[in-house]
mmCIF file of the protein (N, C-alpha, C, O) and its ligand, coordinates in Angstrom:
data_MODEL
# 
_entry.id   MODEL 
# 
loop_
_entity.id 
_entity.type 
_entity.pdbx_number_of_molecules 
1 polymer     1 
2 non-polymer 1 
# 
_entity_poly.entity_id                      1 
_entity_poly.type                           'polypeptide(L)' 
_entity_poly.nstd_linkage                   no 
_entity_poly.nstd_monomer                   no 
_entity_poly.pdbx_seq_one_letter_code       MAKVSAYYSTNPSDPDVYHDQDNCPSGQQIPSYNRASGTNGYPKCKHCADM 
_entity_poly.pdbx_seq_one_letter_code_can   MAKVSAYYSTNPSDPDVYHDQDNCPSGQQIPSYNRASGTNGYPKCKHCADM 
_entity_poly.pdbx_strand_id                 A 
# 
loop_
_entity_poly_seq.entity_id 
_entity_poly_seq.num 
_entity_poly_seq.mon_id 
_entity_poly_seq.hetero 
1 1  MET n 
1 2  ALA n 
1 3  LYS n 
1 4  VAL n 
1 5  SER n 
1 6  ALA n 
1 7  TYR n 
1 8  TYR n 
1 9  SER n 
1 10 THR n 
1 11 ASN n 
1 12 PRO n 
1 13 SER n 
1 14 ASP n 
1 15 PRO n 
1 16 ASP n 
1 17 VAL n 
1 18 TYR n 
1 19 HIS n 
1 20 ASP n 
1 21 GLN n 
1 22 ASP n 
1 23 ASN n 
1 24 CYS n 
1 25 PRO n 
1 26 SER n 
1 27 GLY n 
1 28 GLN n 
1 29 GLN n 
1 30 ILE n 
1 31 PRO n 
1 32 SER n 
1 33 TYR n 
1 34 ASN n 
1 35 ARG n 
1 36 ALA n 
1 37 SER n 
1 38 GLY n 
1 39 THR n 
1 40 ASN n 
1 41 GLY n 
1 42 TYR n 
1 43 PRO n 
1 44 LYS n 
1 45 CYS n 
1 46 LYS n 
1 47 HIS n 
1 48 CYS n 
1 49 ALA n 
1 50 ASP n 
1 51 MET n 
# 
loop_
_struct_asym.id 
_struct_asym.entity_id 
A 1 
B 2 
# 
loop_
_chem_comp.id 
_chem_comp.type 
_chem_comp.mon_nstd_flag 
ALA 'L-peptide linking' y 
ARG 'L-peptide linking' y 
ASN 'L-peptide linking' y 
ASP 'L-peptide linking' y 
CYS 'L-peptide linking' y 
GLN 'L-peptide linking' y 
GLY 'peptide linking'   y 
HIS 'L-peptide linking' y 
ILE 'L-peptide linking' y 
LYS 'L-peptide linking' y 
MET 'L-peptide linking' y 
PRO 'L-peptide linking' y 
SER 'L-peptide linking' y 
THR 'L-peptide linking' y 
TYR 'L-peptide linking' y 
VAL 'L-peptide linking' y 
ZN  non-polymer         . 
# 
_pdbx_entity_nonpoly.entity_id   2 
_pdbx_entity_nonpoly.name        ? 
_pdbx_entity_nonpoly.comp_id     ZN 
# 
_pdbx_nonpoly_scheme.asym_id         B 
_pdbx_nonpoly_scheme.entity_id       2 
_pdbx_nonpoly_scheme.mon_id          ZN 
_pdbx_nonpoly_scheme.ndb_seq_num     1 
_pdbx_nonpoly_scheme.pdb_seq_num     101 
_pdbx_nonpoly_scheme.auth_seq_num    101 
_pdbx_nonpoly_scheme.pdb_mon_id      ZN 
_pdbx_nonpoly_scheme.auth_mon_id     ZN 
_pdbx_nonpoly_scheme.pdb_strand_id   A 
_pdbx_nonpoly_scheme.pdb_ins_code    . 
# 
loop_
_atom_site.group_PDB 
_atom_site.id 
_atom_site.type_symbol 
_atom_site.label_atom_id 
_atom_site.label_alt_id 
_atom_site.label_comp_id 
_atom_site.label_asym_id 
_atom_site.label_entity_id 
_atom_site.label_seq_id 
_atom_site.pdbx_PDB_ins_code 
_atom_site.Cartn_x 
_atom_site.Cartn_y 
_atom_site.Cartn_z 
_atom_site.occupancy 
_atom_site.B_iso_or_equiv 
_atom_site.pdbx_formal_charge 
_atom_site.auth_seq_id 
_atom_site.auth_comp_id 
_atom_site.auth_asym_id 
_atom_site.auth_atom_id 
_atom_site.pdbx_PDB_model_num 
ATOM   1   N  N  . MET A 1 1  ? -145.964 -238.541 -1.609  1.00 0.00 ? 1   MET A N  1 
ATOM   2   C  CA . MET A 1 1  ? -145.826 -239.743 -2.430  1.00 0.00 ? 1   MET A CA 1 
ATOM   3   C  C  . MET A 1 1  ? -145.084 -239.395 -3.706  1.00 0.00 ? 1   MET A C  1 
ATOM   4   O  O  . MET A 1 1  ? -145.081 -238.249 -4.156  1.00 0.00 ? 1   MET A O  1 
ATOM   5   N  N  . ALA A 1 2  ? -144.470 -240.391 -4.265  1.00 0.00 ? 2   ALA A N  1 
ATOM   6   C  CA . ALA A 1 2  ? -143.735 -240.177 -5.505  1.00 0.00 ? 2   ALA A CA 1 
ATOM   7   C  C  . ALA A 1 2  ? -143.918 -241.372 -6.420  1.00 0.00 ? 2   ALA A C  1 
ATOM   8   O  O  . ALA A 1 2  ? -143.881 -242.529 -6.001  1.00 0.00 ? 2   ALA A O  1 
ATOM   9   N  N  . LYS A 1 3  ? -144.117 -241.042 -7.689  1.00 0.00 ? 3   LYS A N  1 
ATOM   10  C  CA . LYS A 1 3  ? -144.242 -242.109 -8.674  1.00 0.00 ? 3   LYS A CA 1 
ATOM   11  C  C  . LYS A 1 3  ? -142.841 -242.572 -9.044  1.00 0.00 ? 3   LYS A C  1 
ATOM   12  O  O  . LYS A 1 3  ? -141.948 -241.758 -9.275  1.00 0.00 ? 3   LYS A O  1 
ATOM   13  N  N  . VAL A 1 4  ? -142.662 -243.864 -9.098  1.00 0.00 ? 4   VAL A N  1 
ATOM   14  C  CA . VAL A 1 4  ? -141.361 -244.432 -9.434  1.00 0.00 ? 4   VAL A CA 1 
ATOM   15  C  C  . VAL A 1 4  ? -141.547 -245.415 -10.588 1.00 0.00 ? 4   VAL A C  1 
ATOM   16  O  O  . VAL A 1 4  ? -142.672 -245.707 -10.995 1.00 0.00 ? 4   VAL A O  1 
ATOM   17  N  N  . SER A 1 5  ? -140.452 -245.909 -11.098 1.00 0.00 ? 5   SER A N  1 
ATOM   18  C  CA . SER A 1 5  ? -140.541 -246.929 -12.143 1.00 0.00 ? 5   SER A CA 1 
ATOM   19  C  C  . SER A 1 5  ? -141.245 -248.160 -11.581 1.00 0.00 ? 5   SER A C  1 
ATOM   20  O  O  . SER A 1 5  ? -141.074 -248.508 -10.412 1.00 0.00 ? 5   SER A O  1 
ATOM   21  N  N  . ALA A 1 6  ? -142.019 -248.798 -12.408 1.00 0.00 ? 6   ALA A N  1 
ATOM   22  C  CA . ALA A 1 6  ? -142.778 -249.970 -11.973 1.00 0.00 ? 6   ALA A CA 1 
ATOM   23  C  C  . ALA A 1 6  ? -141.854 -251.022 -11.360 1.00 0.00 ? 6   ALA A C  1 
ATOM   24  O  O  . ALA A 1 6  ? -140.748 -251.262 -11.845 1.00 0.00 ? 6   ALA A O  1 
ATOM   25  N  N  . TYR A 1 7  ? -142.326 -251.627 -10.306 1.00 0.00 ? 7   TYR A N  1 
ATOM   26  C  CA . TYR A 1 7  ? -141.571 -252.711 -9.675  1.00 0.00 ? 7   TYR A CA 1 
ATOM   27  C  C  . TYR A 1 7  ? -142.555 -253.735 -9.131  1.00 0.00 ? 7   TYR A C  1 
ATOM   28  O  O  . TYR A 1 7  ? -143.736 -253.442 -8.950  1.00 0.00 ? 7   TYR A O  1 
ATOM   29  N  N  . TYR A 1 8  ? -142.055 -254.940 -8.873  1.00 0.00 ? 8   TYR A N  1 
ATOM   30  C  CA . TYR A 1 8  ? -142.903 -256.014 -8.358  1.00 0.00 ? 8   TYR A CA 1 
ATOM   31  C  C  . TYR A 1 8  ? -142.054 -256.955 -7.524  1.00 0.00 ? 8   TYR A C  1 
ATOM   32  O  O  . TYR A 1 8  ? -140.825 -256.882 -7.522  1.00 0.00 ? 8   TYR A O  1 
ATOM   33  N  N  . SER A 1 9  ? -142.739 -257.839 -6.818  1.00 0.00 ? 9   SER A N  1 
ATOM   34  C  CA . SER A 1 9  ? -142.034 -258.808 -5.987  1.00 0.00 ? 9   SER A CA 1 
ATOM   35  C  C  . SER A 1 9  ? -141.866 -260.116 -6.731  1.00 0.00 ? 9   SER A C  1 
ATOM   36  O  O  . SER A 1 9  ? -142.789 -260.584 -7.398  1.00 0.00 ? 9   SER A O  1 
ATOM   37  N  N  . THR A 1 10 ? -140.686 -260.704 -6.616  1.00 0.00 ? 10  THR A N  1 
ATOM   38  C  CA . THR A 1 10 ? -140.444 -262.003 -7.231  1.00 0.00 ? 10  THR A CA 1 
ATOM   39  C  C  . THR A 1 10 ? -140.795 -263.137 -6.270  1.00 0.00 ? 10  THR A C  1 
ATOM   40  O  O  . THR A 1 10 ? -140.650 -264.308 -6.621  1.00 0.00 ? 10  THR A O  1 
ATOM   41  N  N  . ASN A 1 11 ? -141.251 -262.807 -5.071  1.00 0.00 ? 11  ASN A N  1 
ATOM   42  C  CA . ASN A 1 11 ? -141.634 -263.830 -4.100  1.00 0.00 ? 11  ASN A CA 1 
ATOM   43  C  C  . ASN A 1 11 ? -142.968 -264.458 -4.518  1.00 0.00 ? 11  ASN A C  1 
ATOM   44  O  O  . ASN A 1 11 ? -143.965 -263.744 -4.628  1.00 0.00 ? 11  ASN A O  1 
ATOM   45  N  N  . PRO A 1 12 ? -143.012 -265.772 -4.751  1.00 0.00 ? 12  PRO A N  1 
ATOM   46  C  CA . PRO A 1 12 ? -144.258 -266.408 -5.217  1.00 0.00 ? 12  PRO A CA 1 
ATOM   47  C  C  . PRO A 1 12 ? -145.404 -266.268 -4.226  1.00 0.00 ? 12  PRO A C  1 
ATOM   48  O  O  . PRO A 1 12 ? -146.564 -266.384 -4.623  1.00 0.00 ? 12  PRO A O  1 
ATOM   49  N  N  . SER A 1 13 ? -145.122 -266.024 -2.960  1.00 0.00 ? 13  SER A N  1 
ATOM   50  C  CA . SER A 1 13 ? -146.191 -265.905 -1.969  1.00 0.00 ? 13  SER A CA 1 
ATOM   51  C  C  . SER A 1 13 ? -146.792 -264.506 -1.934  1.00 0.00 ? 13  SER A C  1 
ATOM   52  O  O  . SER A 1 13 ? -147.802 -264.280 -1.268  1.00 0.00 ? 13  SER A O  1 
ATOM   53  N  N  . ASP A 1 14 ? -146.177 -263.568 -2.647  1.00 0.00 ? 14  ASP A N  1 
ATOM   54  C  CA . ASP A 1 14 ? -146.731 -262.210 -2.702  1.00 0.00 ? 14  ASP A CA 1 
ATOM   55  C  C  . ASP A 1 14 ? -147.780 -262.111 -3.807  1.00 0.00 ? 14  ASP A C  1 
ATOM   56  O  O  . ASP A 1 14 ? -147.759 -262.900 -4.752  1.00 0.00 ? 14  ASP A O  1 
ATOM   57  N  N  . PRO A 1 15 ? -148.703 -261.143 -3.697  1.00 0.00 ? 15  PRO A N  1 
ATOM   58  C  CA . PRO A 1 15 ? -149.720 -260.976 -4.741  1.00 0.00 ? 15  PRO A CA 1 
ATOM   59  C  C  . PRO A 1 15 ? -149.083 -260.660 -6.091  1.00 0.00 ? 15  PRO A C  1 
ATOM   60  O  O  . PRO A 1 15 ? -148.041 -260.008 -6.161  1.00 0.00 ? 15  PRO A O  1 
ATOM   61  N  N  . ASP A 1 16 ? -149.716 -261.127 -7.150  1.00 0.00 ? 16  ASP A N  1 
ATOM   62  C  CA . ASP A 1 16 ? -149.205 -260.898 -8.505  1.00 0.00 ? 16  ASP A CA 1 
ATOM   63  C  C  . ASP A 1 16 ? -149.653 -259.530 -9.005  1.00 0.00 ? 16  ASP A C  1 
ATOM   64  O  O  . ASP A 1 16 ? -150.541 -259.414 -9.848  1.00 0.00 ? 16  ASP A O  1 
ATOM   65  N  N  . VAL A 1 17 ? -149.019 -258.509 -8.466  1.00 0.00 ? 17  VAL A N  1 
ATOM   66  C  CA . VAL A 1 17 ? -149.324 -257.130 -8.852  1.00 0.00 ? 17  VAL A CA 1 
ATOM   67  C  C  . VAL A 1 17 ? -148.013 -256.367 -8.969  1.00 0.00 ? 17  VAL A C  1 
ATOM   68  O  O  . VAL A 1 17 ? -146.979 -256.810 -8.472  1.00 0.00 ? 17  VAL A O  1 
ATOM   69  N  N  . TYR A 1 18 ? -148.067 -255.200 -9.640  1.00 0.00 ? 18  TYR A N  1 
ATOM   70  C  CA . TYR A 1 18 ? -146.875 -254.347 -9.648  1.00 0.00 ? 18  TYR A CA 1 
ATOM   71  C  C  . TYR A 1 18 ? -147.211 -253.031 -8.943  1.00 0.00 ? 18  TYR A C  1 
ATOM   72  O  O  . TYR A 1 18 ? -148.380 -252.696 -8.752  1.00 0.00 ? 18  TYR A O  1 
ATOM   73  N  N  . HIS A 1 19 ? -146.196 -252.312 -8.570  1.00 0.00 ? 19  HIS A N  1 
ATOM   74  C  CA . HIS A 1 19 ? -146.334 -251.048 -7.859  1.00 0.00 ? 19  HIS A CA 1 
ATOM   75  C  C  . HIS A 1 19 ? -145.653 -249.938 -8.636  1.00 0.00 ? 19  HIS A C  1 
ATOM   76  O  O  . HIS A 1 19 ? -144.693 -250.181 -9.368  1.00 0.00 ? 19  HIS A O  1 
ATOM   77  N  N  . ASP A 1 20 ? -146.155 -248.707 -8.475  1.00 0.00 ? 20  ASP A N  1 
ATOM   78  C  CA . ASP A 1 20 ? -145.452 -247.573 -9.079  1.00 0.00 ? 20  ASP A CA 1 
ATOM   79  C  C  . ASP A 1 20 ? -145.441 -246.357 -8.155  1.00 0.00 ? 20  ASP A C  1 
ATOM   80  O  O  . ASP A 1 20 ? -145.261 -245.226 -8.607  1.00 0.00 ? 20  ASP A O  1 
ATOM   81  N  N  . GLN A 1 21 ? -145.634 -246.599 -6.863  1.00 0.00 ? 21  GLN A N  1 
ATOM   82  C  CA . GLN A 1 21 ? -145.534 -245.532 -5.862  1.00 0.00 ? 21  GLN A CA 1 
ATOM   83  C  C  . GLN A 1 21 ? -144.482 -245.961 -4.840  1.00 0.00 ? 21  GLN A C  1 
ATOM   84  O  O  . GLN A 1 21 ? -144.488 -247.101 -4.376  1.00 0.00 ? 21  GLN A O  1 
ATOM   85  N  N  . ASP A 1 22 ? -143.579 -245.039 -4.492  1.00 0.00 ? 22  ASP A N  1 
ATOM   86  C  CA . ASP A 1 22 ? -142.501 -245.437 -3.589  1.00 0.00 ? 22  ASP A CA 1 
ATOM   87  C  C  . ASP A 1 22 ? -142.975 -245.629 -2.154  1.00 0.00 ? 22  ASP A C  1 
ATOM   88  O  O  . ASP A 1 22 ? -142.291 -246.280 -1.365  1.00 0.00 ? 22  ASP A O  1 
ATOM   89  N  N  . ASN A 1 23 ? -144.125 -245.079 -1.803  1.00 0.00 ? 23  ASN A N  1 
ATOM   90  C  CA . ASN A 1 23 ? -144.597 -245.220 -0.419  1.00 0.00 ? 23  ASN A CA 1 
ATOM   91  C  C  . ASN A 1 23 ? -145.774 -246.185 -0.307  1.00 0.00 ? 23  ASN A C  1 
ATOM   92  O  O  . ASN A 1 23 ? -146.494 -246.165 0.691   1.00 0.00 ? 23  ASN A O  1 
ATOM   93  N  N  . CYS A 1 24 ? -145.975 -247.009 -1.295  1.00 0.00 ? 24  CYS A N  1 
ATOM   94  C  CA . CYS A 1 24 ? -147.049 -247.991 -1.229  1.00 0.00 ? 24  CYS A CA 1 
ATOM   95  C  C  . CYS A 1 24 ? -146.812 -248.926 -0.043  1.00 0.00 ? 24  CYS A C  1 
ATOM   96  O  O  . CYS A 1 24 ? -145.725 -249.488 0.083   1.00 0.00 ? 24  CYS A O  1 
ATOM   97  N  N  . PRO A 1 25 ? -147.808 -249.102 0.828   1.00 0.00 ? 25  PRO A N  1 
ATOM   98  C  CA . PRO A 1 25 ? -147.602 -249.969 2.000   1.00 0.00 ? 25  PRO A CA 1 
ATOM   99  C  C  . PRO A 1 25 ? -147.293 -251.411 1.611   1.00 0.00 ? 25  PRO A C  1 
ATOM   100 O  O  . PRO A 1 25 ? -146.542 -252.096 2.306   1.00 0.00 ? 25  PRO A O  1 
ATOM   101 N  N  . SER A 1 26 ? -147.861 -251.867 0.519   1.00 0.00 ? 26  SER A N  1 
ATOM   102 C  CA . SER A 1 26 ? -147.549 -253.230 0.070   1.00 0.00 ? 26  SER A CA 1 
ATOM   103 C  C  . SER A 1 26 ? -146.164 -253.291 -0.548  1.00 0.00 ? 26  SER A C  1 
ATOM   104 O  O  . SER A 1 26 ? -145.384 -254.205 -0.280  1.00 0.00 ? 26  SER A O  1 
ATOM   105 N  N  . GLY A 1 27 ? -145.875 -252.296 -1.382  1.00 0.00 ? 27  GLY A N  1 
ATOM   106 C  CA . GLY A 1 27 ? -144.583 -252.275 -2.052  1.00 0.00 ? 27  GLY A CA 1 
ATOM   107 C  C  . GLY A 1 27 ? -143.427 -252.126 -1.079  1.00 0.00 ? 27  GLY A C  1 
ATOM   108 O  O  . GLY A 1 27 ? -142.347 -252.672 -1.301  1.00 0.00 ? 27  GLY A O  1 
ATOM   109 N  N  . GLN A 1 28 ? -143.656 -251.374 0.014   1.00 0.00 ? 28  GLN A N  1 
ATOM   110 C  CA . GLN A 1 28 ? -142.579 -251.158 0.979   1.00 0.00 ? 28  GLN A CA 1 
ATOM   111 C  C  . GLN A 1 28 ? -142.232 -252.436 1.734   1.00 0.00 ? 28  GLN A C  1 
ATOM   112 O  O  . GLN A 1 28 ? -141.160 -252.536 2.330   1.00 0.00 ? 28  GLN A O  1 
ATOM   113 N  N  . GLN A 1 29 ? -143.133 -253.406 1.709   1.00 0.00 ? 29  GLN A N  1 
ATOM   114 C  CA . GLN A 1 29 ? -142.858 -254.661 2.412   1.00 0.00 ? 29  GLN A CA 1 
ATOM   115 C  C  . GLN A 1 29 ? -142.009 -255.608 1.572   1.00 0.00 ? 29  GLN A C  1 
ATOM   116 O  O  . GLN A 1 29 ? -141.566 -256.645 2.065   1.00 0.00 ? 29  GLN A O  1 
ATOM   117 N  N  . ILE A 1 30 ? -141.781 -255.260 0.313   1.00 0.00 ? 30  ILE A N  1 
ATOM   118 C  CA . ILE A 1 30 ? -140.956 -256.114 -0.532  1.00 0.00 ? 30  ILE A CA 1 
ATOM   119 C  C  . ILE A 1 30 ? -139.495 -255.851 -0.209  1.00 0.00 ? 30  ILE A C  1 
ATOM   120 O  O  . ILE A 1 30 ? -139.023 -254.731 -0.400  1.00 0.00 ? 30  ILE A O  1 
ATOM   121 N  N  . PRO A 1 31 ? -138.766 -256.845 0.273   1.00 0.00 ? 31  PRO A N  1 
ATOM   122 C  CA . PRO A 1 31 ? -137.340 -256.647 0.520   1.00 0.00 ? 31  PRO A CA 1 
ATOM   123 C  C  . PRO A 1 31 ? -136.603 -256.445 -0.806  1.00 0.00 ? 31  PRO A C  1 
ATOM   124 O  O  . PRO A 1 31 ? -137.042 -256.913 -1.856  1.00 0.00 ? 31  PRO A O  1 
ATOM   125 N  N  . SER A 1 32 ? -135.480 -255.742 -0.731  1.00 0.00 ? 32  SER A N  1 
ATOM   126 C  CA . SER A 1 32 ? -134.780 -255.370 -1.964  1.00 0.00 ? 32  SER A CA 1 
ATOM   127 C  C  . SER A 1 32 ? -134.384 -256.599 -2.780  1.00 0.00 ? 32  SER A C  1 
ATOM   128 O  O  . SER A 1 32 ? -134.349 -256.546 -4.010  1.00 0.00 ? 32  SER A O  1 
ATOM   129 N  N  . TYR A 1 33 ? -134.083 -257.711 -2.092  1.00 0.00 ? 33  TYR A N  1 
ATOM   130 C  CA . TYR A 1 33 ? -133.660 -258.892 -2.846  1.00 0.00 ? 33  TYR A CA 1 
ATOM   131 C  C  . TYR A 1 33 ? -134.824 -259.558 -3.573  1.00 0.00 ? 33  TYR A C  1 
ATOM   132 O  O  . TYR A 1 33 ? -134.606 -260.410 -4.434  1.00 0.00 ? 33  TYR A O  1 
ATOM   133 N  N  . ASN A 1 34 ? -136.064 -259.179 -3.237  1.00 0.00 ? 34  ASN A N  1 
ATOM   134 C  CA . ASN A 1 34 ? -137.229 -259.723 -3.949  1.00 0.00 ? 34  ASN A CA 1 
ATOM   135 C  C  . ASN A 1 34 ? -137.837 -258.706 -4.901  1.00 0.00 ? 34  ASN A C  1 
ATOM   136 O  O  . ASN A 1 34 ? -138.841 -258.987 -5.557  1.00 0.00 ? 34  ASN A O  1 
ATOM   137 N  N  . ARG A 1 35 ? -137.234 -257.529 -4.979  1.00 0.00 ? 35  ARG A N  1 
ATOM   138 C  CA . ARG A 1 35 ? -137.810 -256.462 -5.778  1.00 0.00 ? 35  ARG A CA 1 
ATOM   139 C  C  . ARG A 1 35 ? -137.190 -256.445 -7.175  1.00 0.00 ? 35  ARG A C  1 
ATOM   140 O  O  . ARG A 1 35 ? -135.968 -256.410 -7.319  1.00 0.00 ? 35  ARG A O  1 
ATOM   141 N  N  . ALA A 1 36 ? -138.042 -256.470 -8.200  1.00 0.00 ? 36  ALA A N  1 
ATOM   142 C  CA . ALA A 1 36 ? -137.563 -256.454 -9.577  1.00 0.00 ? 36  ALA A CA 1 
ATOM   143 C  C  . ALA A 1 36 ? -138.242 -255.315 -10.322 1.00 0.00 ? 36  ALA A C  1 
ATOM   144 O  O  . ALA A 1 36 ? -139.362 -254.930 -9.987  1.00 0.00 ? 36  ALA A O  1 
ATOM   145 N  N  . SER A 1 37 ? -137.567 -254.775 -11.331 1.00 0.00 ? 37  SER A N  1 
ATOM   146 C  CA . SER A 1 37 ? -138.112 -253.670 -12.112 1.00 0.00 ? 37  SER A CA 1 
ATOM   147 C  C  . SER A 1 37 ? -139.070 -254.181 -13.175 1.00 0.00 ? 37  SER A C  1 
ATOM   148 O  O  . SER A 1 37 ? -138.909 -255.275 -13.717 1.00 0.00 ? 37  SER A O  1 
ATOM   149 N  N  . GLY A 1 38 ? -140.082 -253.347 -13.460 1.00 0.00 ? 38  GLY A N  1 
ATOM   150 C  CA . GLY A 1 38 ? -141.036 -253.688 -14.513 1.00 0.00 ? 38  GLY A CA 1 
ATOM   151 C  C  . GLY A 1 38 ? -142.365 -254.126 -13.920 1.00 0.00 ? 38  GLY A C  1 
ATOM   152 O  O  . GLY A 1 38 ? -142.573 -254.078 -12.708 1.00 0.00 ? 38  GLY A O  1 
ATOM   153 N  N  . THR A 1 39 ? -143.251 -254.550 -14.795 1.00 0.00 ? 39  THR A N  1 
ATOM   154 C  CA . THR A 1 39 ? -144.589 -254.965 -14.349 1.00 0.00 ? 39  THR A CA 1 
ATOM   155 C  C  . THR A 1 39 ? -144.752 -256.477 -14.387 1.00 0.00 ? 39  THR A C  1 
ATOM   156 O  O  . THR A 1 39 ? -145.656 -257.018 -13.750 1.00 0.00 ? 39  THR A O  1 
ATOM   157 N  N  . ASN A 1 40 ? -143.897 -257.157 -15.119 1.00 0.00 ? 40  ASN A N  1 
ATOM   158 C  CA . ASN A 1 40 ? -144.006 -258.603 -15.290 1.00 0.00 ? 40  ASN A CA 1 
ATOM   159 C  C  . ASN A 1 40 ? -145.374 -259.010 -15.850 1.00 0.00 ? 40  ASN A C  1 
ATOM   160 O  O  . ASN A 1 40 ? -145.781 -260.166 -15.731 1.00 0.00 ? 40  ASN A O  1 
ATOM   161 N  N  . GLY A 1 41 ? -146.081 -258.046 -16.463 1.00 0.00 ? 41  GLY A N  1 
ATOM   162 C  CA . GLY A 1 41 ? -147.394 -258.334 -17.020 1.00 0.00 ? 41  GLY A CA 1 
ATOM   163 C  C  . GLY A 1 41 ? -148.502 -258.364 -15.983 1.00 0.00 ? 41  GLY A C  1 
ATOM   164 O  O  . GLY A 1 41 ? -149.633 -258.746 -16.283 1.00 0.00 ? 41  GLY A O  1 
ATOM   165 N  N  . TYR A 1 42 ? -148.169 -257.953 -14.738 1.00 0.00 ? 42  TYR A N  1 
ATOM   166 C  CA . TYR A 1 42 ? -149.160 -257.966 -13.668 1.00 0.00 ? 42  TYR A CA 1 
ATOM   167 C  C  . TYR A 1 42 ? -150.045 -256.726 -13.731 1.00 0.00 ? 42  TYR A C  1 
ATOM   168 O  O  . TYR A 1 42 ? -149.647 -255.713 -14.306 1.00 0.00 ? 42  TYR A O  1 
ATOM   169 N  N  . PRO A 1 43 ? -151.257 -256.793 -13.140 1.00 0.00 ? 43  PRO A N  1 
ATOM   170 C  CA . PRO A 1 43 ? -152.070 -255.599 -12.967 1.00 0.00 ? 43  PRO A CA 1 
ATOM   171 C  C  . PRO A 1 43 ? -151.486 -254.707 -11.876 1.00 0.00 ? 43  PRO A C  1 
ATOM   172 O  O  . PRO A 1 43 ? -150.686 -255.161 -11.057 1.00 0.00 ? 43  PRO A O  1 
ATOM   173 N  N  . LYS A 1 44 ? -151.886 -253.440 -11.869 1.00 0.00 ? 44  LYS A N  1 
ATOM   174 C  CA . LYS A 1 44 ? -151.379 -252.514 -10.851 1.00 0.00 ? 44  LYS A CA 1 
ATOM   175 C  C  . LYS A 1 44 ? -151.975 -252.836 -9.484  1.00 0.00 ? 44  LYS A C  1 
ATOM   176 O  O  . LYS A 1 44 ? -153.154 -253.170 -9.364  1.00 0.00 ? 44  LYS A O  1 
ATOM   177 N  N  . CYS A 1 45 ? -151.144 -252.729 -8.473  1.00 0.00 ? 45  CYS A N  1 
ATOM   178 C  CA . CYS A 1 45 ? -151.589 -252.929 -7.097  1.00 0.00 ? 45  CYS A CA 1 
ATOM   179 C  C  . CYS A 1 45 ? -152.705 -251.935 -6.741  1.00 0.00 ? 45  CYS A C  1 
ATOM   180 O  O  . CYS A 1 45 ? -152.700 -250.798 -7.212  1.00 0.00 ? 45  CYS A O  1 
ATOM   181 N  N  . LYS A 1 46 ? -153.661 -252.371 -5.907  1.00 0.00 ? 46  LYS A N  1 
ATOM   182 C  CA . LYS A 1 46 ? -154.796 -251.521 -5.593  1.00 0.00 ? 46  LYS A CA 1 
ATOM   183 C  C  . LYS A 1 46 ? -154.372 -250.255 -4.849  1.00 0.00 ? 46  LYS A C  1 
ATOM   184 O  O  . LYS A 1 46 ? -154.896 -249.171 -5.105  1.00 0.00 ? 46  LYS A O  1 
ATOM   185 N  N  . HIS A 1 47 ? -153.417 -250.404 -3.927  1.00 0.00 ? 47  HIS A N  1 
ATOM   186 C  CA . HIS A 1 47 ? -152.931 -249.226 -3.193  1.00 0.00 ? 47  HIS A CA 1 
ATOM   187 C  C  . HIS A 1 47 ? -152.369 -248.192 -4.164  1.00 0.00 ? 47  HIS A C  1 
ATOM   188 O  O  . HIS A 1 47 ? -152.668 -247.003 -4.055  1.00 0.00 ? 47  HIS A O  1 
ATOM   189 N  N  . CYS A 1 48 ? -151.557 -248.649 -5.110  1.00 0.00 ? 48  CYS A N  1 
ATOM   190 C  CA . CYS A 1 48 ? -150.940 -247.728 -6.061  1.00 0.00 ? 48  CYS A CA 1 
ATOM   191 C  C  . CYS A 1 48 ? -152.007 -247.115 -6.973  1.00 0.00 ? 48  CYS A C  1 
ATOM   192 O  O  . CYS A 1 48 ? -151.914 -245.937 -7.319  1.00 0.00 ? 48  CYS A O  1 
ATOM   193 N  N  . ALA A 1 49 ? -153.002 -247.885 -7.358  1.00 0.00 ? 49  ALA A N  1 
ATOM   194 C  CA . ALA A 1 49 ? -154.045 -247.370 -8.226  1.00 0.00 ? 49  ALA A CA 1 
ATOM   195 C  C  . ALA A 1 49 ? -154.864 -246.300 -7.515  1.00 0.00 ? 49  ALA A C  1 
ATOM   196 O  O  . ALA A 1 49 ? -155.339 -245.357 -8.150  1.00 0.00 ? 49  ALA A O  1 
ATOM   197 N  N  . ASP A 1 50 ? -155.033 -246.440 -6.203  1.00 0.00 ? 50  ASP A N  1 
ATOM   198 C  CA . ASP A 1 50 ? -155.852 -245.484 -5.451  1.00 0.00 ? 50  ASP A CA 1 
ATOM   199 C  C  . ASP A 1 50 ? -155.103 -244.207 -5.133  1.00 0.00 ? 50  ASP A C  1 
ATOM   200 O  O  . ASP A 1 50 ? -155.729 -243.181 -4.866  1.00 0.00 ? 50  ASP A O  1 
ATOM   201 N  N  . MET A 1 51 ? -153.779 -244.241 -5.155  1.00 0.00 ? 51  MET A N  1 
ATOM   202 C  CA . MET A 1 51 ? -153.012 -243.059 -4.787  1.00 0.00 ? 51  MET A CA 1 
ATOM   203 C  C  . MET A 1 51 ? -152.967 -242.026 -5.911  1.00 0.00 ? 51  MET A C  1 
ATOM   204 O  O  . MET A 1 51 ? -152.356 -240.969 -5.755  1.00 0.00 ? 51  MET A O  1 
HETATM 205 ZN ZN . ZN  B 2 .  ? -148.561 -250.836 -4.579  1.00 0.00 2 101 ZN  A ZN 1 
# 
C-alpha cells in the first residue's frame, strides 16, 4: 500500500469521504473523471483509516 495525496469522488451517489491510500478498494472504484484532489472537508474513508 502507498499513501497518496488526499482524493475524493465528485459523484453525488458516492459516500462523502476522502481517501489517502492508492489501493483503497473504495477509492479504486472512483473513475478518473470523478476523482478530485483534496478532502473537500470530508472525513477519511474507513478503509483508508484502517490501513
Ligand atoms: Zn479509502
